[in-house]
C-alpha positions in Angstrom: 0.0 0.0 -0.1 1.4 3.4 -1.0 2.0 6.1 1.6 -1.1 8.4 0.6 -3.5 5.5 0.8 -2.1 4.3 4.2 -2.3 7.9 5.6 -6.0 8.1 4.4 -6.7 4.7 5.9 -5.0 5.6 9.1 -7.2 8.8 9.3 -10.4 6.8 8.7 -9.6 4.1 11.5 -8.6 6.8 14.0 -12.0 8.4 13.4 -13.8 5.1 13.8 -11.7 4.3 17.0 -12.6 7.8 18.5 -16.2 7.2 17.7 -16.2 3.9 19.5 -14.5 5.2 22.7 -16.6 6.9 25.6 -13.8 9.3 26.8 -16.0 10.1 29.8 -15.0 6.6 31.2 -11.7 5.6 32.4 -10.2 3.5 29.8 -6.8 1.9 29.8 -4.2 1.4 27.2 -5.0 -2.3 26.6 -8.7 -1.6 26.0 -7.9 1.1 23.5 -5.3 -1.3 21.8 -8.0 -3.9 21.5 -10.4 -1.6 19.9 -7.9 -0.4 17.4 -7.0 -4.1 16.5 -10.5 -5.0 16.0 -11.3 -2.2 13.8 -7.9 -2.7 11.8 -8.7 -6.3 11.2 -12.2 -5.5 10.2 -10.8 -2.9 7.5 -8.3 -5.4 6.5 -11.0 -7.4 4.7 -11.6 -4.3 2.4 -8.0 -3.4 1.8 -6.3 -6.6 1.9 -3.5 -5.6 4.4 -0.4 -7.8 5.1 0.3 -8.9 8.7 3.1 -6.2 8.9 0.9 -3.5 7.6 -1.7 -4.4 10.2 0.8 -4.2 13.0 2.3 -0.9 11.6 -1.2 0.7 11.3 -2.2 -0.5 14.9 1.0 0.9 16.4 0.7 4.2 14.5 -2.8 4.9 15.7 -2.1 3.7 19.3 0.9 6.1 19.3 -1.2 8.9 17.9 -3.8 8.4 20.7 -1.8 7.4 23.7 1.7 8.1 23.1 3.7 10.8 21.2 2.5 10.0 17.7 5.0 9.7 15.0 7.8 10.6 17.5 7.2 7.4 19.7 9.4 5.2 17.5 12.2 7.8 17.5 11.9 8.0 21.4 12.3 4.2 21.5 15.2 4.0 19.1 18.2 3.9 21.5 20.7 5.0 18.8 19.0 8.3 18.3 20.4 11.0 20.7 18.6 14.1 19.5 15.1 14.8 18.0 14.7 18.3 16.4 11.3 19.3 15.0 11.1 22.6 13.2 7.4 22.7 12.5 5.1 19.7 11.4 7.0 19.0 8.2 10.7 19.2 9.3 11.8 16.5 11.5 15.6 15.9 12.1 17.5 13.5 14.2 21.1 12.9 15.4 22.1 9.3 15.3 25.8 8.1 15.6 26.8 11.8 15.6 25.3 12.6 12.4 22.2 14.8 11.7 19.8 13.8 9.1 16.2 14.7 7.9 13.4 12.2 8.2 10.7 11.7 5.6 8.2 12.0 8.5 5.6 14.8 9.1 2.8 15.5 11.5 -0.8 15.4 10.1 -0.9 19.2 10.8 0.4 21.9 13.1 -2.4 21.2 15.5 -1.3 17.7 16.1 2.2 18.8 16.8 0.9 21.3 19.3 -1.2 18.6 21.0 1.9 16.4 21.3 3.8 19.4 22.9 1.0 20.1 25.4 0.8 16.5 26.3 4.6 16.4 27.2 4.6 19.8 29.0 1.4 19.1 31.0 2.8 15.9 32.4 5.5 17.6 34.4 3.0 20.2 35.6 4.2 23.0 33.4 2.2 25.1 30.8 3.0 26.5 27.4 0.8 28.8 25.3 0.8 32.1 23.3 1.3 34.2 26.5 4.1 32.0 27.7 5.4 30.3 24.4 8.6 28.5 25.9 8.9 25.7 28.2 11.4 23.1 29.4 10.2 19.5 30.5 11.4 15.9 30.5 10.0 12.6 29.3 9.5 9.7 31.7 12.7 8.1 30.5 14.5 11.3 31.7 15.1 12.8 28.1 15.3 16.7 28.1 12.6 18.6 26.1 12.5 22.2 24.9 9.5 23.6 23.4 8.6 26.9 21.7 5.5 27.9 20.1 4.3 30.8 17.7 4.4 33.6 17.5 8.0 33.4 19.1 8.8 30.5 16.6 8.2 31.6 13.1 8.3 28.3 11.3 5.7 26.5 13.4 5.9 24.7 16.8 9.4 23.8 17.7 10.3 20.7 19.8 13.8 19.6 20.7 14.4 16.4 22.7 17.8 15.5 24.1 17.7 11.7 24.8 20.0 10.1 27.4 21.0 6.4 27.7 18.9 4.2 30.0 21.9 3.4 32.2 24.2 6.5 32.9 27.4 6.4 31.3 30.5 5.4 33.4 34.0 6.7 33.4 35.1 3.4 31.9 32.8 3.9 29.0 34.2 7.5 28.5 37.7 6.1 28.5 36.6 3.4 25.9 35.3 6.2 23.8 38.5 8.2 24.2 36.8 11.1 25.8 39.6 11.0 28.4 42.4 8.7 29.4 42.8 6.4 32.6 45.5 8.7 34.1 42.9 11.7 34.2 40.2 9.4 35.3 42.0 8.2 38.3 42.9 11.7 39.3 39.3 12.9 39.0 38.2 9.9 41.0 40.5 10.9 43.8 39.3 14.5 43.6 35.7 13.5 43.9 36.4 11.3 46.8 38.4 14.0 48.6 35.6 16.5 48.2 37.0 19.0 45.7 34.6 21.4 44.4 34.4 20.6 40.7 32.9 22.7 37.9 32.3 21.2 34.3 32.1 23.6 31.4 31.6 23.3 27.7 29.4 24.3 24.7 25.9 22.8 23.9 26.0 19.1 23.3 29.6 18.8 24.6 28.5 16.1 27.2 28.5 18.1 30.4 25.4 16.3 32.0 26.8 12.8 30.9 30.3 13.7 32.5 28.6 14.9 35.7 26.7 11.7 35.9 30.0 9.7 35.5 31.8 11.7 38.2 28.9 11.2 40.6 29.5 7.4 40.5 32.6 8.4 42.5 30.7 9.8 45.4 31.0 7.5 48.5 27.5 5.8 48.9 27.3 6.8 52.6 26.8 10.5 51.8 23.6 12.6 51.5 23.3 14.2 48.1 20.9 17.0 46.9 20.5 17.5 43.2 19.0 20.7 41.9 17.9 21.1 38.2 15.6 23.0 36.0 14.3 19.6 34.5 15.5 16.6 36.3 17.8 14.5 34.1 20.7 13.5 36.4 20.9 9.7 37.0 23.0 9.1 40.1 22.4 5.5 41.1 25.2 4.5 43.6 24.1 6.9 46.4 20.9 5.8 48.2 20.5 8.9 50.3 19.6 11.3 47.6 17.1 14.1 47.3 16.1 15.4 43.9 14.8 18.9 43.4 13.4 20.5 40.4 12.3 24.1 39.7 8.7 25.1 38.9 7.3 27.8 36.6 4.9 30.5 37.8 1.2 29.7 37.2 -1.0 31.7 35.0 -1.4 34.4 37.8 2.4 34.7 37.9 2.6 33.0 41.2 4.2 29.9 42.6 7.5 30.1 40.8 10.4 28.1 42.4 13.7 28.9 41.1 17.1 27.2 41.4 18.1 30.1 43.8 15.2 29.0 46.0 16.1 25.4 46.0 19.8 26.0 46.9 18.7 28.0 49.8 16.2 25.2 50.7 18.8 22.5 50.4 21.0 24.0 52.9 18.6 23.1 55.6 18.5 19.6 54.5 21.8 18.5 55.9 23.5 17.8 52.6 27.0 16.4 52.3 27.1 17.7 48.7 25.1 19.8 46.5 24.9 19.1 42.7 23.4 21.9 40.6 22.7 20.5 37.1 23.5 23.9 35.4 24.1 27.5 36.5 23.2 30.2 34.1 22.0 33.2 36.1 21.5 34.6 39.6 21.8 31.2 41.2 25.6 31.2 40.6 26.0 33.4 43.8 24.0 31.0 45.9 26.0 28.1 44.5 29.3 29.7 45.3 28.2 30.5 48.8 27.1 27.1 49.3 30.6 25.8 48.3 32.2 28.4 50.6 30.2 27.3 53.6 31.1 23.7 54.3 29.6 21.9 51.5 32.8 20.6 49.9 32.6 18.1 47.0 29.9 20.0 45.3 29.5 19.6 41.6 28.0 21.8 38.8 28.0 22.6 35.1 27.8 25.7 32.9 28.2 26.9 29.2 31.5 28.3 28.2 34.2 27.9 25.6 37.1 27.4 27.9 38.1 27.3 31.6 39.0 31.1 31.5 35.9 31.9 29.7 33.8 30.1 32.4 35.4 32.2 35.2 34.2 35.3 33.3 30.9 34.1 32.9 30.5 33.3 36.6 31.7 36.8 37.4 28.8 38.1 35.0 26.2 35.8 36.7 27.2 36.9 40.2 27.2 40.6 39.1 23.6 40.1 38.0 22.6 38.8 41.3 24.3 41.3 43.7 26.0 44.7 43.5 29.4 43.5 44.7 32.8 44.8 43.9 34.6 42.8 41.2 37.5 41.9 43.5 35.1 40.4 46.1 33.3 38.3 43.5 36.6 36.9 41.9 37.7 36.1 45.5 34.4 34.3 46.1 34.8 32.3 42.8 38.4 31.5 43.4 37.8 30.2 47.1 34.7 28.2 46.0 35.7 26.3 43.0 38.8 23.9 43.3 38.9 22.2 39.8 37.4 23.2 36.5 37.0 20.8 33.6 36.3 22.0 29.9 34.6 19.6 27.5 34.4 20.2 23.7 32.7 18.6 20.8 35.4 18.5 18.0 35.0 18.8 14.3 34.7 14.9 13.9 31.7 15.1 16.3 33.6 13.3 19.2 33.3 14.7 22.7 36.6 15.0 24.5 37.9 16.4 27.8 40.0 19.4 26.5 41.2 20.9 29.9 41.4 20.2 33.6 42.6 23.2 35.5 43.2 23.8 39.2 41.9 27.1 40.5 44.7 28.6 42.6 43.2 31.7 44.0 42.9 35.4 43.3 46.0 37.4 42.8 47.0 40.6 40.9 43.4 41.3 39.9 42.9 37.8 38.2 41.7 34.4 39.1 44.8 32.2 38.7 44.6 28.9 37.0 47.1 25.9 36.9 46.6 23.7 33.9 46.9 20.0 35.0 45.7 18.3 31.6 45.5 19.7 28.3 44.1 17.8 25.0 46.8 17.7 22.4 45.7 17.1 18.7 48.3 14.9 16.9 46.6 14.5 13.5 43.8 12.9 11.6 42.9 9.5 10.3 42.1 8.9 6.5 38.4 9.3 7.3 38.9 12.6 9.1 38.7 11.2 12.8 40.9 13.4 15.2 43.9 11.6 16.6 44.8 13.2 20.0 45.4 12.7 23.7 44.7 14.2 27.0 48.2 14.9 28.3 49.5 15.7 31.8 51.3 19.0 32.1 54.5 19.6 34.0 52.6 21.7 36.6 52.3 20.1 40.0 49.0 20.5 41.8 49.3 23.1 44.5 46.2 22.7 46.7 46.6 19.3 48.2 45.0 19.9 51.7 41.9 18.2 50.9 43.7 15.0 49.9 45.6 14.9 53.1 42.2 15.6 55.1 40.7 12.6 53.2 43.6 10.4 53.7 44.1 10.0 50.0 47.3 9.7 48.0 48.0 13.4 46.9 50.1 12.7 43.9 48.7 14.4 41.0 
């Protein structure tokens, strides 16, 4: 059966199914699937459908009524890492590091908007013309961002960043050559010794994945508080964990809970460590103050193009939150953060650790950084894959007090 006939048949069957269901009654997925199956088999007598065509139509109609329509197979495909929808007719995916356009489209713009509303409402958030942007998550932890017209000029926009079912480990990152065993061992000891670590990088550089991997080194007897815009961290080895998520304001402009609010609340929960998924604004000040007031071993991420750039961005974030002298801000940053890691996505689409710097302190009007590891590019393979290695610099680590206090070998 050609595509046009199939779409027409699916439309007919969907209408018959809708007419057969009393939506005022509570009806479960199995009952709906049975109704769809019965109608499809009845229609098959008229259209002579093969077994595979019947299964495909049943699944398509069920997904459109109870799941995420044409997106459901993409969500279930474990090899797809990103789904990008630019209006109902332009669907792109990232698979194995490559972006491609699919020959798929929503029935119409209204259907796409319904899918977006379904996703956003399930996390108790709202999106409409007066508030046309929203962040959310899927049940599997995938990160979702949606933008509606009139802000989006080419129709509703939906971007889904998928994460693996099981969080990636450092050993897996080593196997992908994102970092080497020497750097991984150093970072393990730093996490155990409660160094405050900040991870920075561009969009899609793997910050959340790397943060998850580092969190596996946290001792299992500690109490962890995670704070995020949309919960996506997957910390599995620490049983005493509290997961906090922000909340948008309601239609009356009330009830908003920000990352700043959650950081302040977390300090009253007796945390051993606080993990802030990403800082991008005023909350930077509260995060730094938490790090400076006895919550060693805290972790966070932010967007930046280098370790030095991240320092400057943190200055700007803190300045936006409080009218403080620049010297005081820089001193606060330098005393709060011990280690800063820069991740990057290279031109061959691989994600690598590019820099690991120690934050030494504030001196001569500047935050002093001590490079411990740098990525050195050594060439390219015939298929344009970058050859390179994360190399230890000749600089010795200066601030080893936390290693001594934790009884951990301080050789770095």
